C-alpha positions as a printed NumPy array, in Angstrom:
array([[  0.949,   5.468, -20.168],
       [ -1.755,   8.331, -20.292],
       [ -5.335,   8.186, -19.468],
       [ -7.309,  10.623, -21.862],
       [ -9.825,  13.022, -20.781],
       [-13.462,  12.577, -21.697],
       [-15.831,  15.587, -21.797],
       [-18.805,  13.504, -22.455],
       [-18.582,  10.183, -20.252],
       [-18.504,   9.573, -16.871],
       [-15.1  ,   8.003, -16.985],
       [-11.487,   8.11 , -18.56 ],
       [ -9.987,   4.75 , -19.919],
       [ -6.668,   3.56 , -21.153],
       [ -5.222,   0.192, -21.995],
       [ -1.843,  -1.089, -20.839],
       [ -0.031,  -2.891, -23.287],
       [  2.436,  -4.259, -20.79 ],
       [ -0.158,  -5.868, -18.271],
       [ -3.155,  -6.53 , -20.755],
       [ -5.12 ,  -4.496, -18.215],
       [ -7.466,  -1.881, -18.879],
       [ -7.516,   1.095, -16.546],
       [-10.662,   3.07 , -15.748],
       [-10.696,   6.14 , -13.815],
       [-13.7  ,   8.529, -12.461],
       [-14.332,  11.688, -14.374],
       [-13.253,  13.854, -11.263],
       [ -9.823,  12.288, -10.402],
       [ -7.774,  14.521, -12.06 ],
       [ -9.785,  17.359, -10.276],
       [ -9.361,  15.71 ,  -6.935],
       [ -5.626,  15.447,  -7.698],
       [ -5.262,  18.803,  -8.549],
       [ -7.207,  20.285,  -5.651],
       [ -5.399,  18.103,  -3.097],
       [ -2.002,  18.826,  -4.789],
       [ -0.877,  15.231,  -4.542],
       [ -0.134,  12.346,  -6.803],
       [  0.111,   8.886,  -5.538],
       [  1.677,   5.119,  -5.828],
       [  0.272,   1.899,  -5.661],
       [  1.676,  -1.599,  -6.339],
       [  0.454,  -5.147,  -7.692],
       [  2.695,  -7.969,  -6.15 ],
       [  0.704, -10.317,  -8.74 ],
       [  2.193,  -8.835, -11.707],
       [  5.327,  -7.367,  -9.687],
       [  4.567,  -3.614, -10.553],
       [  5.044,  -0.075,  -9.372],
       [  2.342,   2.257, -10.73 ],
       [  2.522,   5.923, -10.306],
       [ -0.434,   8.233, -11.076],
       [ -0.324,  11.846, -11.739],
       [ -1.764,  14.562, -13.475],
       [ -0.027,  16.085, -16.931],
       [ -0.204,  20.131, -17.533],
       [ -3.202,  19.281, -20.248],
       [ -5.236,  17.831, -17.356],
       [ -5.116,  14.355, -18.305],
       [ -4.514,  11.738, -15.917],
       [ -0.918,   9.848, -16.248],
       [  0.081,   6.113, -15.231],
       [  3.724,   5.096, -15.302],
       [  4.472,   1.503, -14.689],
       [  7.704,  -0.003, -13.602],
       [  8.675,  -3.447, -12.659],
       [  9.962,  -4.502,  -9.324],
       [  9.394,  -8.294,  -8.743],
       [  6.656,  -9.017,  -6.278],
       [  6.261,  -5.272,  -5.276],
       [  4.289,  -4.85 ,  -2.011],
       [  4.765,  -2.292,   0.625],
       [  5.523,   1.384,   0.027],
       [  6.598,   4.45 ,   2.204],
       [  6.921,   8.12 ,   0.65 ],
       [  9.337,  10.599,   2.103],
       [  9.729,  13.77 ,   0.235],
       [ 11.908,  12.971,  -2.753],
       [ 12.382,   9.269,  -1.936],
       [ 10.186,   6.242,  -2.313],
       [ 10.675,   2.779,  -0.213],
       [  9.178,  -0.16 ,  -1.677],
       [  9.48 ,  -3.776,  -0.2  ],
       [  9.879,  -6.558,  -2.882],
       [ 10.724, -10.47 ,  -3.026],
       [ 13.965, -10.507,  -1.338],
       [ 14.903,  -6.592,  -1.307],
       [ 14.041,  -3.38 ,   0.243],
       [ 14.302,  -0.887,  -2.538],
       [ 15.249,   2.97 ,  -2.087],
       [ 14.23 ,   5.222,  -5.128],
       [ 15.679,   8.751,  -5.211],
       [ 14.233,  11.803,  -7.128],
       [ 16.982,  12.684,  -9.436],
       [ 15.474,  16.165, -10.622],
       [ 16.643,  19.376,  -9.418],
       [ 14.511,  22.076,  -8.363],
       [ 12.398,  23.302, -11.531],
       [ 13.576,  20.286, -13.889],
       [ 11.136,  18.242, -15.812],
       [ 11.818,  14.88 , -16.919],
       [ 10.632,  14.148, -20.767],
       [  9.364,  17.812, -20.087],
       [  6.284,  16.658, -18.125],
       [  7.315,  14.85 , -15.079],
       [  8.337,  16.902, -12.037],
       [  9.314,  13.706, -10.189],
       [ 11.879,  10.993, -11.727],
       [ 12.325,   8.257,  -9.279],
       [ 15.499,   5.989,  -9.831],
       [ 16.439,   2.945,  -7.818],
       [ 19.578,   4.007,  -5.916],
       [ 19.711,   1.284,  -3.325],
       [ 18.613,  -2.577,  -2.942],
       [ 19.352,  -4.065,   0.279],
       [ 18.855,  -8.138,   0.295],
       [ 16.88 ,  -9.578,   2.98 ],
       [ 15.919, -12.891,   1.053],
       [ 12.214, -13.921,   0.899],
       [ 10.872, -12.99 ,   4.199],
       [  7.458, -12.09 ,   2.685],
       [  7.704,  -8.434,   3.482],
       [  4.66 ,  -6.682,   3.778],
       [  4.245,  -2.804,   5.187],
       [  7.163,  -0.546,   6.109],
       [  8.111,   2.877,   7.392],
       [ 10.905,   5.028,   8.814],
       [ 11.7  ,   5.55 ,  12.353],
       [ 13.085,   8.863,  13.992],
       [ 16.77 ,   7.392,  13.387],
       [ 16.015,   6.757,   9.583],
       [ 15.894,   3.178,   9.781],
       [ 13.464,   1.421,   7.663],
       [ 11.322,  -0.901,   9.519],
       [  9.523,  -3.579,   7.969],
       [  6.788,  -6.217,   8.646],
       [  8.542,  -9.513,   8.276],
       [  5.51 , -11.672,   7.824],
       [  7.154, -14.907,   7.455],
       [  9.184, -14.684,  10.921],
       [  6.153, -12.868,  12.725],
       [  8.332,  -9.916,  13.923],
       [  8.917,  -6.28 ,  13.02 ],
       [ 12.52 ,  -5.979,  11.515],
       [ 15.118,  -3.572,  10.416],
       [ 17.584,  -3.763,   7.838],
       [ 21.225,  -5.296,   8.712],
       [ 24.627,  -4.653,   6.906],
       [ 25.687,  -8.094,   7.322],
       [ 22.325, -10.473,   7.936],
       [ 19.095, -10.65 ,   6.296],
       [ 17.465,  -8.593,   8.721],
       [ 17.573,  -7.539,  12.547],
       [ 14.692,  -8.147,  14.487],
       [ 13.329,  -5.576,  17.007],
       [  9.86 ,  -6.8  ,  18.134],
       [  7.74 ,  -9.782,  17.943],
       [  4.073, -10.203,  19.434],
       [  4.028, -11.463,  22.889],
       [  2.055, -14.65 ,  21.756],
       [  4.927, -15.852,  19.586],
       [  6.946, -18.105,  21.266],
       [ 10.14 , -17.864,  18.912],
       [ 11.258, -16.109,  15.714],
       [ 10.83 , -19.181,  13.05 ],
       [  9.867, -18.994,   9.26 ],
       [  6.344, -20.216,   9.736],
       [  4.165, -17.219,   8.953],
       [  2.416, -18.2  ,  12.366],
       [  0.139, -15.319,  12.899],
       [  0.323, -13.489,   9.547],
       [  1.277, -10.088,  11.002],
       [  0.92 ,  -7.757,   7.955],
       [  0.378,  -4.018,   8.953],
       [  2.265,  -1.288,  11.027],
       [  1.287,   2.23 ,  11.986],
       [  3.918,   4.845,  12.538],
       [  3.22 ,   7.746,  14.861],
       [  5.98 ,  10.237,  15.335],
       [  8.249,   7.993,  13.706],
       [  7.508,   5.343,  16.145],
       [  5.75 ,   2.17 ,  15.159],
       [  2.832,   1.937,  17.33 ],
       [  0.564,  -0.354,  16.487],
       [  0.468,  -3.525,  14.178],
       [ -2.382,  -5.845,  12.727],
       [ -2.165,  -9.826,  12.592],
       [ -4.625, -12.213,  11.369],
       [ -4.814, -14.183,  14.68 ],
       [ -2.908, -14.906,  17.859],
       [ -1.633, -18.305,  16.485],
       [  1.849, -19.709,  17.504],
       [  2.109, -22.489,  15.155],
       [  2.974, -22.619,  11.377],
       [  0.539, -20.926,   9.251],
       [ -2.128, -21.307,  11.931],
       [ -3.846, -17.97 ,  11.   ],
       [ -5.579, -19.702,   8.035],
       [ -7.905, -21.504,  10.15 ],
       [ -8.692, -17.948,  11.906],
       [ -9.545, -15.84 ,   8.861],
       [-13.331, -15.374,   9.976],
       [-12.707, -13.689,  13.098],
       [ -9.94 , -13.13 ,  15.783],
       [ -7.981, -10.723,  13.723],
       [ -6.215,  -8.319,  16.221],
       [ -4.721,  -4.861,  16.762],
       [ -1.807,  -4.813,  18.979],
       [  0.23 ,  -1.805,  20.886],
       [  3.744,  -2.54 ,  20.09 ],
       [  5.269,  -0.763,  23.056],
       [  3.103,  -2.938,  25.502],
       [  2.062,  -5.627,  23.564],
       [ -1.548,  -5.029,  24.591],
       [ -4.292,  -6.186,  22.229],
       [ -6.258,  -3.405,  21.419],
       [ -9.153,  -5.338,  19.685],
       [ -9.371,  -8.966,  18.803],
       [-12.998,  -8.227,  16.976],
       [-11.471,  -8.11 ,  13.348],
       [-11.472, -10.342,  10.237],
       [ -8.138, -10.186,   8.153],
       [ -7.219,  -6.815,   9.397],
       [ -4.431,  -4.836,   7.434],
       [ -2.609,  -1.256,   7.183],
       [ -3.187,   0.403,  10.409],
       [ -2.792,   4.278,  10.429],
       [ -2.747,   6.838,  13.312],
       [ -4.828,   9.717,  12.365],
       [ -6.379,  12.585,  14.396],
       [ -6.309,  10.512,  17.954],
       [ -7.732,   7.198,  16.284],
       [ -6.522,   4.34 ,  14.593],
       [ -7.802,   3.606,  11.065],
       [ -7.49 ,   0.109,   9.515],
       [ -8.849,  -2.075,   7.081],
       [-11.29 ,  -4.891,   8.234],
       [-10.595,  -6.741,   4.998],
       [-12.397,  -9.993,   5.591],
       [-15.569,  -7.842,   6.11 ],
       [-14.741,  -5.12 ,   3.293],
       [-14.723,  -2.23 ,   5.743],
       [-12.343,   0.865,   6.418],
       [-12.979,   1.116,  10.413],
       [-11.861,   3.588,  12.981],
       [-10.636,   2.017,  16.224],
       [-10.578,   3.857,  19.497],
       [ -6.953,   2.933,  20.656],
       [ -7.856,   3.017,  24.306],
       [-11.042,   0.973,  24.352],
       [-11.018,  -0.81 ,  21.006],
       [-14.479,   0.196,  20.127],
       [-14.727,  -0.126,  16.208],
       [-16.774,   2.167,  13.937],
       [-17.248,   1.424,  10.303],
       [-16.286,   4.125,   8.089],
       [-17.184,   2.666,   4.566],
       [-17.75 ,  -0.547,   2.824],
       [-15.547,  -1.094,  -0.373],
       [-16.247,  -3.662,  -3.053],
       [-13.278,  -5.725,  -2.672],
       [-10.555,  -7.243,  -0.602],
       [ -8.684,  -4.185,   1.321],
       [ -5.053,  -3.863,   1.458],
       [ -3.068,  -0.471,   1.901],
       [ -4.19 ,   2.668,   3.137],
       [ -2.955,   6.207,   2.693],
       [ -4.79 ,   9.262,   4.451],
       [ -4.535,  12.64 ,   2.821],
       [ -6.828,  15.878,   2.975],
       [ -9.877,  14.186,   4.694],
       [ -9.681,  11.049,   2.404],
       [ -8.366,   7.323,   2.599],
       [ -6.875,   6.011,  -0.292],
       [ -7.316,   2.183,  -0.316],
       [ -6.663,  -0.913,  -2.84 ],
       [ -9.065,  -3.307,  -3.297],
       [ -8.527,  -6.859,  -4.94 ],
       [-10.793,  -9.208,  -6.354],
       [-10.973, -12.354,  -3.612],
       [ -9.066, -15.389,  -4.927],
       [-10.056, -18.862,  -4.183],
       [ -8.514, -20.233,  -0.774],
       [ -7.372, -17.534,   1.352],
       [-10.027, -15.197,   0.628],
       [-12.897, -17.476,   0.211],
       [-15.753, -18.195,   2.57 ],
       [-15.192, -14.722,   4.384],
       [-18.05 , -11.999,   5.35 ],
       [-17.131, -10.063,   2.36 ],
       [-18.468, -12.486,   0.066],
       [-22.106, -12.136,   1.817],
       [-21.571,  -8.543,   1.776],
       [-21.012,  -8.208,  -1.831],
       [-23.955, -10.652,  -2.661],
       [-26.391,  -8.474,  -0.525],
       [-25.569,  -5.609,  -2.601],
       [-25.918,  -7.316,  -5.785],
       [-22.285,  -6.483,  -6.449],
       [-18.955,  -7.844,  -8.204],
       [-15.865,  -7.22 ,  -6.535],
       [-13.367,  -4.697,  -7.807],
       [ -9.662,  -4.25 ,  -8.382],
       [ -8.523,  -0.707,  -8.361],
       [ -7.735,   2.098,  -5.809],
       [-10.721,   3.84 ,  -4.15 ],
       [-10.483,   7.6  ,  -2.718],
       [-12.71 ,   7.442,   0.342],
       [-14.298,  10.542,   2.154],
       [-13.66 ,  10.049,   5.672],
       [-16.339,  12.239,   7.037],
       [-19.305,  10.832,   5.029],
       [-17.722,   7.357,   4.077],
       [-18.617,   7.962,   0.477],
       [-16.152,   6.746,  -2.369],
       [-15.759,  10.088,  -4.424],
       [-13.128,   8.988,  -6.978],
       [-11.723,   5.748,  -8.106],
       [ -9.12 ,   4.075, -10.354],
       [-10.332,   0.405, -11.902],
       [ -8.343,  -2.226, -13.225],
       [ -9.786,  -4.915, -15.517],
       [ -8.297,  -7.811, -17.136],
       [ -4.998,  -9.686, -16.25 ],
       [ -4.416,  -7.785, -12.856],
       [ -6.674,  -8.76 , -10.195],
       [ -4.891,  -7.925,  -6.889],
       [ -3.146,  -5.074,  -5.414],
       [ -1.027,  -4.31 ,  -2.412],
       [ -0.232,  -0.819,  -1.041],
       [ -0.761,   2.674,  -1.854],
       [  0.987,   5.823,  -1.037],
       [  0.337,   9.381,  -1.343],
       [  2.915,  11.889,  -2.46 ],
       [  1.907,  15.29 ,  -1.514],
       [  3.312,  18.191,  -3.678],
       [  3.93 ,  15.763,  -6.603],
       [  2.218,  16.661,  -9.544],
       [  3.299,  14.205, -12.065],
       [  5.702,  11.407, -11.157],
       [  7.652,   8.754, -13.233],
       [ 10.196,   5.99 , -12.325],
       [ 12.744,   4.315, -13.851],
       [ 12.856,   0.417, -13.441],
       [ 15.978,  -1.417, -12.429],
       [ 16.345,  -3.852, -15.147],
       [ 15.652,  -1.336, -17.965],
       [ 17.652,   0.518, -20.878],
       [ 16.832,   3.587, -19.068],
       [ 18.36 ,   2.264, -15.895],
       [ 21.784,   1.761, -17.56 ],
       [ 21.7  ,   5.128, -19.78 ],
       [ 20.15 ,   7.584, -17.2  ],
       [ 23.346,   9.08 , -15.623],
       [ 23.05 ,  12.095, -13.191],
       [ 25.712,  13.651, -10.876],
       [ 26.799,  16.928,  -9.026],
       [ 29.505,  18.77 , -10.896],
       [ 32.95 ,  19.26 ,  -9.493],
       [ 32.987,  22.588,  -7.448]])
């Protein structure tokens, strides 16, 4: 799908036949992608889709969509994209050689080359450590885990307040920040140690935890998500309040960077900007949060989309907005140096017919 340029309007628009969703982007998004030399990916677990956003040579914004059941956490490494799904961790590889183009316009073609089955452990965020291991947030079992060749997963860490591994989603562990290839911080909605205990603690008591020591850096958050280490601070999403926040990793002091009109998940930092996904709050889990009043006080309706936020000013400078069937997104990952990416889905004709190999020497 291609979003055509508009010389007179403030936005560019396209309709997605696959999802019944209309996508609208800010007029300057294409220029921002060009000036920062990046593209990005985002996921919707609601519809099980991976979206890749890039820029064609003509200057139009491109959206490429592929289906991955319950698509959630993303981790990009040059030439490779990891994706957490319903019961598998997917590894997608760029099949193009330097200088090659797919369909004469895409400079990256990501093909699913490996899917390791974990079972439904509610994989949230993931990253790669210094040993090249996939480390993921195993929300169902309240731990950080890695892949195992025999078993569903290998637990490597759990919060000190969790008494044992159990498939009970006790604290809703959901986000992990890597620094130097090491998981440094995690977020959880509460310190609950009973089955789904976090659901009664959505309004306050959300925690940022230092992995190495188990220390609670702060417990003053509401449904926190997606911690990231950047410039000596920890950025995170105070999702119950609709805010991007900066947290002092030593003292735990919290500073608001920006308010965003929706329930926040997914954070990726690039060129002085934060890319975040926002979702329309659904009844139940997201109801009755401070975010509701914050939106009312601004006479605003919640968004579903991706926002580009200037970290210095807190301004939302560019955006993608989804309207229609899709109302909830999950993760976002910038892909520096990639102009216009595409992917091939695992259960498609293209996956069966696209064959690549290195010739015999």
